[in-house]
N, C-alpha and C positions, 0 to 999 in steps of 0.2 A: 559339688552341689549335688543333693538329693534329686530323684524325680517325685513329683507329689500326686500328678496325675499325667493320666494317658493320652498324648495327642490322637485323637481318634478319626477325623477327618482326613482324607485322603490328600494326599499331597506328591507331585510328579517327583519320583523316585531318580529318574535323570537327571533332574536340576539339581537333588541334593548330593548325589554317590558319584556323578559321571561328568557333569558342566565342571565340579572343581577340577578335575583330573586333568584339566584343559591348562591348569596354570595361572587366569586368569586372578587379578587381585581381585579382594573382596573391596565392594564401595564404588566401582565403576560406575560411571555415568551412563555408557553404553553397555547393555546388555542384551539378551535374547528377551524376549517376551516370552518364551516359554520353548522347553527343550522337550524332544520325543525320542523315541527307540526306534518308531517305522514310521511310514509315510507311505498311507494307502498302500498303491499298489506299485509303489516304488521302491519302497524299503522294508526289506524285512528285519524284523529282530536278528534273526541268522545274520546277517551281513554286518554285525557289528559296526553300526555306526550313530552318532549321535547326532540328530537332526535339531538344530536351532534356528529358531524363527528369528527375524531382527527385523525389524522396521525404518528402513532409511529415509534419510532424509537429505535435503540438500546443504546441510550445516558445516563447515570446515572442522566440526568436534566430530561429528561421524564417520566424514569422508577420509580426515587423514586417521582414524581409529580403525576404518576398514582397510584402508592401503597399507598401514604400516604393524599393524598388529594381526587382524583377521586372516588379510592374505597371504601373509607369510605365516601362520602357523605350521610346525611341522605336522600336524594333523589333519590338516583341509585336505579333504576328498574331493568336494565338489560344491558349486555353487548354482543356485537357480532362482532365478528372477520369477516372481511368480506376479507380480504385478508392480505397480509403482509406490506401493506402501508396505509390501512384503518380499522379504529376500533370503533363503534358504541357504545357510553354510551347512556343510556335510563333514563330520570329524569323523574318523578313520580308527577306531580302537579294535583293529583284530589283531593289533600284536599283543591284545593282553587278554586273549581267548578263556584262558580259566576264569580268570577275576569276572569278564563280563558274563560267564554261565554262572558262576557263584550269585552276582547278582541278578539276573534274570529267574532264579531262583530263589530270590531272598534269603539264600548265606551271607549276610551282610561280614559276619562276624568272621567269616571264613575268606574276606579280600586279603592282600598280600598287605604286609603292615607299612612297605611305604607308602602305598595309596592309603589305607586308612589313616597317617598322618598328615598328607597333602589335601585329603576330605574334610578334617577335623580343622588345619589350619586355616580353610577359608572362611569358618565361621570364628563371629567374634567371640575369643573363651567369656566371656562373663554375659551371655546370652543366653537365652531358655533353650534356644535353636541347637548351641553347642552340646549342652547335655541331652538333649535327647539323640544328636547325632552320635555321639560317645555313647551311648545306652545302646544304640542300636549296631556299631561297630564292635563294641567291648561288653556282649550282654553280661556273661558272667560276673561282672561288677554291679549290675543293675538287677538281678533277680530280685533278691529281697523287696526293692524301691516296688518294683511293680508289682510283687504278690501281695505286697500291702493295698495298693495304689488299688488293685483289680479283685482285693478280698479273695486271694485263690492260693492254694497249696503253693510254695515256691515249686516242690516234684514236678510240676505240670509244666512250668515256664521253660523246667531245665530239661525234660524229656522232649520240649519243642526245640529248643536250642536258640531260638531268635525273636527278638521283642517286636520287629519293625515288619509288616506285612509286605508280602511280593508285590512290586510293580504288575499295575494293571494293565495289560498290554491294550487295551483299547481305550482307555485314557490317555495313554501314552504313545498313541498314534495320532499324527497328522495327517487331518481331512483338508486339503486344497488343491487345488486345480492352479496349473499354468495358465493363466491368460495369455493372449496374442496381444502384445499391447498395439500393434498395427491397428486390427481389425475388434479389440475387446471383446473378441471370443474366448471361450475356453478351450485350453486343449488337452484333449485326454493323453 
């Protein structure tokens, strides 16, 4: 499937390129509402942690998922209860230093081929999202499509080498404080 138009809105790069590397199946009912590369003054991008914001509820389904999947995940680094409606699960990617740095620098095509396959398999092969993600991971195959859609010389795209913007660290940073649930005050 060819790319006919360019996706121009910002999207959480961490959700598209890193979250799939956790190995969760596509279509799960319980997913993070958002993912981040940093958390205000708590975690920096250099820490190589994926911050996932979940909204726990008292349902058996959520509690079972948390107990059997999230808490047993081999990348789980830490958990922070923000308040009764928000819980942070932090996953460690420090073993993927080179790929993490490629990701931070917007060099998605340089990611390890194994991880590219994992990322692509997270998306439905018949979806538009799959086509875009595939074009970001394998830009050389899509330079002509993008050159046509953007009405630019293909050599410009080849000189840049990537077809997706770098992560916007400001948008990829969680701004949320932990509440003291006993006193209902924020903790710094």
